[in-house]
C-alpha positions in Angstrom: -22.2 -21.8 -11.7 -24.9 -19.1 -11.3 -27.1 -18.1 -14.2 -26.1 -15.0 -15.9 -28.7 -12.4 -16.8 -28.3 -11.6 -20.5 -29.4 -8.0 -19.8 -28.2 -7.1 -16.3 -28.5 -3.4 -16.9 -31.5 -2.0 -18.6 -30.7 0.9 -20.8 -33.4 3.4 -21.3 -32.3 5.1 -24.5 -33.9 7.1 -27.2 -31.3 7.6 -29.9 -31.6 8.4 -33.6 -31.8 4.7 -34.3 -35.1 4.6 -32.3 -36.7 7.3 -34.4 -38.6 7.0 -37.6 -37.4 9.5 -40.1 -38.5 10.5 -43.5 -41.7 10.2 -45.5 -40.9 6.7 -46.8 -40.6 5.2 -43.4 -43.8 6.9 -42.2 -45.6 5.9 -45.4 -44.6 2.3 -45.0 -46.2 2.2 -41.5 -49.4 3.9 -42.8 -49.6 1.5 -45.8 -49.5 -1.5 -43.4 -53.0 -0.7 -42.1 -52.4 -2.1 -38.7 -54.0 0.5 -36.3 -55.4 0.6 -32.8 -57.0 3.6 -31.0 -56.2 4.2 -27.3 -57.9 7.2 -25.9 -56.7 10.3 -27.8 -54.0 8.4 -29.6 -54.1 6.3 -32.8 -51.1 3.9 -32.9 -50.1 2.4 -36.2 -47.5 -0.4 -36.4 -45.3 -2.2 -38.9 -43.2 -5.2 -37.8 -39.5 -4.6 -38.2 -36.4 -6.8 -38.2 -34.4 -4.7 -35.8 -33.7 -5.5 -32.2 -35.7 -2.5 -31.0 -38.8 -0.6 -31.6 -38.8 2.6 -33.6 -41.1 5.6 -32.9 -42.6 8.5 -34.8 -45.5 10.8 -34.1 -47.7 13.3 -35.8 -49.3 16.1 -33.7 -51.4 18.3 -35.9 -52.1 22.0 -35.2 -55.7 21.3 -34.1 -54.4 19.6 -31.0 -53.3 23.0 -29.6 -50.8 25.7 -29.8 -47.0 25.1 -30.2 -46.4 24.9 -26.5 -49.2 22.3 -26.0 -48.1 20.2 -29.0 -44.5 20.2 -27.8 -45.5 19.2 -24.2 -47.5 16.2 -25.6 -44.5 15.2 -27.8 -42.1 15.3 -24.9 -44.4 13.2 -22.8 -45.0 10.7 -25.5 -41.2 10.4 -26.3 -40.5 9.8 -22.6 -43.3 7.3 -22.3 -41.8 5.4 -25.2 -38.2 5.6 -23.9 -39.1 4.3 -20.5 -41.4 1.5 -21.5 -40.3 0.2 -24.9 -38.3 -2.7 -23.6 -41.3 -4.3 -21.9 -43.4 -4.3 -25.1 -43.8 -7.5 -27.2 -42.4 -7.8 -30.7 -40.4 -5.2 -32.6 -42.4 -2.6 -34.5 -42.1 0.7 -36.3 -44.7 2.7 -34.5 -46.4 5.9 -35.6 -48.6 7.7 -33.1 -51.3 10.2 -34.3 -52.4 12.5 -31.6 -56.1 13.7 -31.6 -57.2 16.9 -29.8 -57.4 16.4 -26.0 -56.3 18.0 -22.7 -52.7 17.2 -21.9 -52.3 14.0 -19.9 -49.7 13.0 -17.4 -46.8 11.0 -18.9 -47.8 7.8 -17.1 -51.2 7.9 -18.7 -49.5 8.2 -22.1 -47.4 5.2 -21.2 -50.5 3.2 -20.3 -52.2 4.1 -23.5 -49.1 3.2 -25.6 -48.6 -0.1 -23.8 -52.3 -1.0 -24.3 -52.2 -0.2 -28.0 -48.9 -2.0 -28.6 -50.2 -5.1 -26.9 -53.4 -5.1 -29.0 -51.4 -4.5 -32.2 -49.0 -7.4 -31.4 -52.0 -9.8 -31.1 -53.4 -8.6 -34.4 -49.9 -8.7 -36.1 -49.3 -12.3 -34.9 -52.7 -13.4 -36.2 -51.9 -11.8 -39.5 -48.5 -13.5 -39.7 -50.0 -16.9 -38.8 -52.6 -16.5 -41.5 -49.9 -15.6 -44.1 -47.7 -18.6 -43.2 
């Protein structure tokens, strides 16, 4: 009997369940103090018990006008949506955007993946120390 792939169709979704919402959820991630910088992004993480990552972001006004900020948000959401399934662990992620020229979506995807990989290593070390 051939082996059955448990996930034959990869679903690239970004639903309400994948979003961080509300001050309490954001504050919990900030309070965890697990942070990595990747280019113009600071990525904060908090391990969760769900079967998927959750994503939130802050893009302050100093990054640019509304059009620029929204363009960056769209590209970050798309980078998250397309790449989240390949990332290790399951985390609540908050991305803080620092002023910069708008990058291509694939560059944001690389920066996010790099930061999540580094955060996962630190989170595993922290978990091992506490056990």
